[in-house]
C-alpha positions, 0 to 999 in steps of 0.5 A: 169741789168736794169729792163724794165716796163711795164707801159711803152707806145708805142708813138702814140698807145694812144687815145687823150682826150681833155686835151692832144689836143687843137683840141680834146678839141675844138671837145668835147666842141662843141659835148657838146655843141650840146648834151646839146641843144639836152638834152634842146629839150627833156626836153622841146618839141615843135612842131619843136623839133624833127626835130632840134634833127635829125639835131643836131644828124646829127652835133654830127655824123660828130663830131663824124668822125672828133674825129676819124680822129683827133686821140680823143677819140671819143663820147667825150664831153665838160662835160666828160673832162672838168667839170670845164670849162663852156660849155656856157657863153664864152666857146670860149673865154676861149677856144681861150684864152688859145689856142691862145698862142699855135696856132703858133706851132699848125699851124706849127705841124699839120699835120692832119689839113693840110692833108686836101687839103694842104691849112692851114694857107699858103693859099692866101687872097681870095683863096678857101680852105678846098674843100668839107668840111662841115660845122656845128655849135660849140653851142658856143654863142657870136658875129659871128666867127669861130673856125679852125684846120687849121688857127690860130686865127685872121684869116678871113674866109669867108663862103658861104653856096652854097644851099642858097648863103648865105655867112659870114665873120668871125674872126677865135677866137679859135682851133676846129677839122675841117676847119671851125666851126661856132659858133651859131650868125655865123651860123645863118646868112648862114643856111636854116631853119630848118638844122644845117649843111651845106653840100655843102660850099664854104670857102675862106680866105679873111684876 
């Protein structure tokens, strides 16, 4: 008689961690970077720290919503799961380099990303994508760039903040848990003073 192991896992029942999923890894990195910023503001506060912290907490809340929607561990940060990978100084490059090889299958097999409006990587150049998406920042440094769960590395996206009509055109360099997650330099080009979340954004695939 064959014995049945109680340790067998039922498929799909397990919450994913950053080590299991590129999308979860991108979200954990973004959450960790924003939390690190908040910790820095609390350690060395100035007159604007309270407003900065409140805005970054709103960003973290949005990331947690995306973690839940993607089946990731809610509240997991890069510090929790990837202590060996620097959160700053090229985290985006490392994540991008590690994930680009997985991108073709990622785009083909990521229903969670493509469920948002059926745009995905097949959107025509110049076409509006990800209708209704908010845009946050990853907290990563470097030249202006974006990460995405719908478009492969090398895709060019134009992000317009409809509240101030500022726009930035950036290339996708890595995977995240949202349609367009901007790094610090790109977000600075379109943000309103003191805000770290774009609630009314127009995202276009232009290349």
